[in-house]
N, C-alpha and C positions, 0 to 999 in steps of 0.2 A: 504493500500500500504506500502510495506517495502522498505526502501532505500538501495541502493547497497553499495558496498565497497569492501575492500580487507582484507584477513586474513594475518596478519603480525606476524612474530615471536616476542613474547612479550619481551623477554630478560630483564625482570624486576628483575634482580639479586640484586638490592639494596633496594627492597621493605621493607625488615626487618632491614635495616640499619638506626638507629636513627640519626637524624641530629646532627652534632658536629660543634662547632664554629672553624673557622680557626684562626691561630695566626694573630694578628693585623699586617697589611701590613706597610712597612716603609713609603709608600706614596700611594695616590690614585689619579686617574685622572677622573674627572667628566664631561662628555660632557653635554652641556646645552640643549641637545635634547635627550630624552630617550623614545621616543614613537611617536605616531602620533600627529602632530600639529606644532605649532610655536616654534622655539628655545627660550630659556630664555636668558635674558641679565645678564651677571655676576654682582653680587651685591657686590663683593669683588675685591681687587686688590693685586698685588704682595706685600708681606711683612705683610699683615693683619693676625692677630691672629683669629682663629675660634674655635668654640666648637661643640660638637656633637649635631646634630639636628639644627644647625644654618642655616638660609636661606642664600644661596650663589648665587641663580639665580632665576629670575622671569621675567614676562612680563605682560603687560596689555592686550595682545591679548587673545581672548576668548578661543581658542582651544589650551590650554597649561596647564602644571602642574609644580609647582615650584620644585626647586632642593635644597636639604639640605646636609650639610656635615656629613659624617658617622664617622669622626674622629675629635679629637681636635689636633690643631697644627698650622702650618704656611703656608700660601699660597706662593708657590714658583714660580708659573707661571700662567698666563692667556693666553692661546695659541690656535692657530688653530689646529683642530684635524680632520683627515680623517676618516669618519665613514665607516661602512661595505657596505653602499649603494653607496659609492664613492663620497659623498657630504662632504663639510667642515662645521664644526661648531666650536664654541668656547668651550674650556674645561678649567676647573679650576683644577690645580694640587696642592695638599696639602700634606706637609710632616708631618707625625704624630709625636706627642710628647710622645706617649705611655701612656698618662694619662687618655684619654677618659673623659675629663671634659664635663659634660652635659651643654647645653645651658640654661642659667637662665630663658629664656622665655618659656621653655617647661612646659606645664600644660594641663590637660584634658580640651577639649573645653566645653564651656557652651552652651548647646543645649536647645532652647526654642521652636523652630518651624522648619518647613521644610527649610526655608531660612538659618537658622543657621546651620542646618545639611549639606546642600550643601556647605556652606562656610567652615565648618570644613573638609569635604572631600577634598576640593580643597587645603586648607592649609596644609594637610597631605602630599601632593605631590603624591597622589595615582593615578596610571594608571592601566589599565587592566593587571593583572599579568599572564594571560594565553594566550595572543595573541600578537596583534600588539601594545599594549600599548595606547589604546584610553583613554584620561583623564576621570577618573571615574565620577567626578562631572558633566561633560557634559552629559555623558550617563544617569545619574540619573535624571538630570534636563530637562526632556523632555517637549515638548510643550503641555500642557494640553488642549489648545483650539483646537488642531488638533486630539488628540488621548487620549484614556483612558487606562492606563496600569492596568491590573488586575492580572497579573501573573509574578512572578519572577522565572527565570530558572537559576539554579546554575550548571555550567559546571564543573563536577568533573570526566570527562571521562579519561583524560590523556592517549590518545589512541596511541601515538607514542611509538616505542620500546625504551627501556632503562630508560626513564624518570619516576621517582617515587617521585618527590618533592611534588606534590599535594597530593599524597597518604599519605606522611608523615605528612602533615598538618592535614589530617583527623584522623590520628592515634595519633598524639602528641598534637593537639589543637582542638579536636572536639567541645569542649564547645565554644571556640572563633568563630569557623566557624558557629555554630548554632546561636550564639548571633549576629554575623554580619548580618546573614540572617534576624533575627527578627528585628534588628534596621532598616534595609532598608525597610522592610515591614511596620514597624510602621510609619516612617516619610513620606513615599510615599503613605501610606494607600493602600497597595497592599493586595488583598484578600487571595492569596495562593502562594505557592512556590513548585517547583519540583527540587530535587537534582538528577541529572543524573550521575550514576557511572557505569563503565563497570564491567561485572561479573567476571573479573579476579582479583578483589580487594575485596574479601569476608570480610576481617577484617575491611576495611574502610566502607563497606556497613553496617556491624553490628554496628560499632561505631556511624555512623551518624543516624542510626535508633534508637539507644539507647538515644542519646542526643536530639532527636526530638520526642520521643515517646509520650509526652504530648501535642504536637502541632498538632492538628487535621488538620490544614491548610498547613502543610509542609509534603510532600511525598517524600520518597527516591525511585527512580526508578532504578531498576537493568536493565542495557542495555547490549546487546550483544557486545562482544569484537570484533568490526569490524571497521577498519580504513576507513574513518576519522570520527569516532563517535563524537569527540570533536569539529568539525567544527560548527560554530554558527547556521547556517541554519539547519544542520542535528540534532544537539542537540535540537533545538526548536521544530522540527517536531516530533522527537522520544519521547519527553516528553509531548508535548501538542497537537500534531496533526496539528498545525498551520503552514502554508507555508509562508515563507518570500520571496517575489518575487524580481525580478530584480529591483534594484534601491530603494528598500524599506529597512527601518530600523526595528529592532524587535519591537520598540515602535509603529510602524504603525499597528502592529498586536496585540497590547495590551501586549507586552512582554518586559521585560528587561532580558538580558542574562549576567550573571556575573560569573567569575571564583571563585572557592571555596577558593583559597588563597587570593583573593581580599576581600572576605567577612570576612575571619579571620583577615586580616590586619585592616579593618575598625573597628572591635570590639576592637582590641588591642589599636588602636589609640584613640578611644573615651574614653578608660579607662586610658591611660597613657600620651597622647599628644606627643608621640615619633613618628616623621614622618617616611616616607619610606626611610630608610638608610641601610637596610640589605636585603639580598635575600637568600632564600633556593635554593640550586642547587644540581642536581644529577651529580656526576662525574663518568664516566664509559668509556668503550672502550677497545679494545684488548691490548693496552699497558699501561693501568692504573693498577698499582700493587695492589692498595687497592681501589676498587670501593666503593663509599660511597655517603652519602648525607651530605652537609655542610651548614652552615650559614655563609655568607661572607659579609663584608661591600661592598656596591655599590662602584664601582670605583677600586676595587682590580684587579691587573693584572691577566689575565688568567694563565700565566706561574706560578705564586706563588701558585694558587689553585691546578694546576696539580702536582706541586712538592709535595705539602702536601699530595696528593693522591698517592705518589710514582710513578710519571710519569715524564719522561724527555721530556719536550715539544719540544726539538730540534730533537728528534727521531721520532716525529709524522709525518706521511705522510699527514694526514688530521686532522684538529681540527674543530669541529662544535660547534657553540653556538645554542643550541636547539637539536631537534631530527634529525634522519637520513632522514626523509621524507621532513620536512619543515625547517630544521635548516639552518643557514648561515655559510659558510666557513670562518674561521678566517685567515686573511692575515698576522696578526702580533700576535705572542703568548703573547706579552706584552700588547695587547689591554685590556681595562677594561671591567668588567662585568657591565651591566646596569640593570635598574629596570625590564625590560621584560625578562631577561634571566632566564631560569628554568633548564638548563643543560649545561654541557661542556663534549663533547665526543671526545676522542682522539684515532686515529687508526694508527697503524704502518704498516699494510699490505696494499698493493696497492688494491684499490677497482676496480676490473675489470668491465668495462662497456661493455654492449652488443655492438657488431659491428652493425653499422647502415646498414640496407638494405631497399629496397623499401617496402612501406606499402603493406601488403597482404590482406587488407580489411577483417580482421578476426572479427572485431567488439568488441574485448575484452575491448578496452578503453571505449567504449560506455556502455558495460555491467557493468563495475565496477564504473562508474561515479555516485556518489550519487545523482546528480542533473539531470541525464539522458541527459547530454550534448554530443556533438559529437566532441571530440578532434581531430580525424583524419580529419574531415572536416575543423576544425579551422586551422589546419596546412596548408592545401591546399589554403584556402582563404587568410591566412596571406602571404604566399609565393607569391600569385598573387596580394597582397595589395588590396583585394576586401573588402572594408569596409562595403558595403551594406550586403554582405553575413554574415560577422562576426556579424553585428548588428542583422540580422534576426535570426541567430542561437544562439543569446544571450551569446556571449563569456563573457560579463560582469558578468555573474553569476558564472564564474569559481572561485573557492576558492584557486586554486593553491595547492591542497593537494598532487599532484604528483602520485595519484593512476594510472592514465593513462600511465605515463612513466614506472611505476613499472611493469605493466603487459604486456607491448608491446613486442611481440616476435621479432619485427623488429628493436628494439633499437631506435625508433624514440624519439626525445627530445620534446615530446608533451607538457609537463608542461611548459617548457621554451618558446615554441612558443605561448602558451596560454597567458603568461604574456606579451610577445612582442605584441601580437594582441590587448590586452586591452590597452596597451600604445599607439598603433597606433590609436585606436578609440578616446582616450582621447585628442590626439593632433589634 
């Protein structure tokens, strides 16, 4: 069985653009929540001096990852910050001194066993760098009494238009990516790994095959460029044939699914001890004068990064954090980048939306859904607040990839209704 999807224009114009570091920002703002889980508690106060890599936020709650300073300088504020999801969290504002003094505590972690490996990954502040930002140490530390993981799936599809930051990792740091994969396999005693890469990245496929040529248990899988190839359930099925059901985790099927950039970061952290304080980002869009890939400190204002790419953020009609299919609209150009950001897209032309008309029962939304769901039925059930039907039709499986809205000739806001329907069931 082949999974469905949609053919999107790739627009990977920055695929050959080597990542360049942006100038050090004058100040950074670091929200205490940069992914899924509990927010951290600030470990610094106004007036404190900090160094690069110093811990500035942590919590004792399990589902969380610590936050570190990407600059050296002075804490100027610990304040409330409105996040893109409309929720408030604390944020630490640091004025850079321009010296980038490293934290004296930085050192490669001592690894002796699986427990020390998990502790090191947590201490690094690592979260999933290709999706919602699930704390990586939690993903790796699965319950062995309930399941046995035998396969590592590395998601290197990067299926959304414009974004090429993962591709650049494979071209610029293929050895680190391969080493990160080996380290995870070693400490978790995983038998084999698959690296899924879309076929519109031939250079990346060649590089990853080169650096894993002597690893008989690591296979590079060339996948069709079909959105949403990079969705966790889709990637797992298209590389291993295993189906992750509703309410199941990949570990329930013997899998761990990890982004290629996450693997590369783990390798670098184990060698250097430098925590997650910078991000690779693709900067593109119709009003970006110099589309490029950059390396930026976490917490850098989006406006500064856009100006570096010859783009006036005040002229943008829409700014996205992420891709055009699943990205989040930026309400404030001065909002900071966070650990999970992989792209900033700026558009100056009005994006005309289809005029909404009545559903014509064409079935296109069903045909393109990779999980064979029925978005048109979800919409009707949600409007009727019919929880029983929503549950029976398995709306909880929806990944919010947006493929249904993309192909709907009636301009129905199906992806949005799917999210609202899931929230209705949760409540």
